[in-house]
C-alpha positions in Angstrom: 85.5 1.1 75.0 89.0 0.2 75.7 89.8 -2.4 78.4 92.3 -0.2 80.1 89.8 2.6 80.6 87.3 0.1 82.0 89.5 -1.0 84.8 88.4 -0.2 88.3 90.0 2.9 89.8 91.1 0.8 92.8 92.9 -1.6 90.5 94.7 1.4 88.9 95.6 2.6 92.4 96.9 -0.9 93.3 99.0 -1.1 90.1 100.4 2.3 90.7 101.2 1.5 94.3 103.0 -1.7 93.3 105.0 0.2 90.7 105.9 3.0 93.2 106.9 0.3 95.8 109.2 -1.4 93.2 110.7 1.9 92.3 111.3 2.7 96.0 113.0 -0.7 96.6 115.1 -0.1 93.5 116.0 3.4 94.7 116.9 2.1 98.2 119.1 -0.7 96.7 120.9 1.9 94.5 121.4 4.2 97.5 122.9 1.4 99.6 125.2 0.5 96.7 126.2 4.2 96.4 126.9 4.3 100.1 129.1 1.2 100.0 131.1 2.6 97.0 131.4 6.0 98.8 132.8 4.3 102.0 135.3 2.3 99.9 136.5 5.4 98.1 136.8 7.2 101.4 139.0 4.4 102.8 141.1 4.4 99.7 141.5 8.1 99.8 142.8 7.9 103.4 145.3 5.2 102.5 146.5 7.3 99.6 146.9 10.3 101.8 148.9 8.3 104.3 151.1 7.0 101.6 151.6 10.5 100.2 152.6 11.8 103.6 155.1 9.0 104.0 156.6 9.8 100.6 156.8 13.5 101.2 158.5 12.9 104.6 161.0 10.5 103.0 161.7 13.0 100.2 162.4 15.7 102.7 164.7 13.4 104.6 166.6 12.5 101.5 166.8 16.2 100.5 168.3 17.2 103.8 170.9 14.4 103.6 171.9 15.4 100.1 172.2 19.0 101.3 174.5 17.9 104.2 176.6 15.8 101.9 177.0 18.6 99.3 178.0 21.0 102.1 180.5 18.5 103.4 181.9 17.9 99.9 182.4 21.6 99.4 184.3 21.8 102.7 186.5 18.9 101.8 187.2 20.3 98.3 188.1 23.7 99.8 190.5 22.0 102.3 192.0 20.0 99.5 192.6 23.2 97.4 194.3 24.8 100.4 196.5 21.8 101.0 197.3 21.6 97.2 198.3 25.3 97.2 200.5 25.1 100.3 202.1 21.7 99.9 205.2 21.9 97.7 204.9 18.2 96.9 201.4 18.7 95.6 202.7 21.5 93.4 205.3 19.2 92.0 202.6 16.7 91.2 200.4 19.3 89.5 203.4 20.4 87.4 204.1 16.8 86.5 200.5 16.2 85.5 200.5 19.2 83.2 203.8 18.1 81.7 202.5 14.6 81.2 199.4 15.9 79.5 201.6 17.8 77.1 203.5 14.6 76.3 206.7 15.1 78.4 208.9 12.0 78.9 209.3 10.2 82.2 212.9 11.4 82.4 211.7 15.0 82.1 209.2 14.5 84.9 211.9 13.0 87.2 214.5 15.8 86.4 212.2 18.8 86.5 209.6 17.9 89.2 211.9 15.8 91.4 209.7 12.7 91.3 210.8 9.1 91.8 210.8 6.9 88.7 207.7 5.0 90.0 205.8 8.3 90.5 206.8 9.6 87.1 205.8 6.3 85.4 202.5 6.3 87.2 201.6 9.9 86.2 202.7 9.3 82.6 200.7 6.1 82.4 197.6 7.6 83.8 197.7 10.6 81.4 198.4 8.4 78.4 195.3 6.4 79.3 193.3 9.7 79.6 194.3 10.7 76.1 193.3 7.4 74.7 189.7 7.8 76.0 
C-alpha cells in the first residue's frame, strides 16, 4: 500500500488544518493590503476632487472677467464709432487715410483734408508701411 494512504487520519487532519491556517493568514494579509490600497486611493480621489473644484471655480472666474472685458470693449468701440461719425476732424483723418491707402501725395492730403504737414507725413508713412507688410 501507498504511504500516503497509510497515514493516520489525525495527521491528515493536522496537515489540512495547517494548510487552512496558512491560507487564512495569507488571505488576511491580502485583505489588509487591499484595505490600505483602497484608503490611499480614496484619499487621492478626494485630493483630485478638490483640485478639480478649484480649477472649475478659477475657470468660471476667468470666463466672467473675459465676458466683462468683451462687453466693455464693445461699449468703447461703439462710443468711438459715434465720436468718429460726429467729429469733423475724425472724418478728415478717415478721408486722409483712404487717400493715403490709394497712394495720394502728402501735398494732396494737406490741401484736400486740411491736415498739417506733420499729420499728413505721419499718415502717409504709416500707410506706406502697411503696404510693405
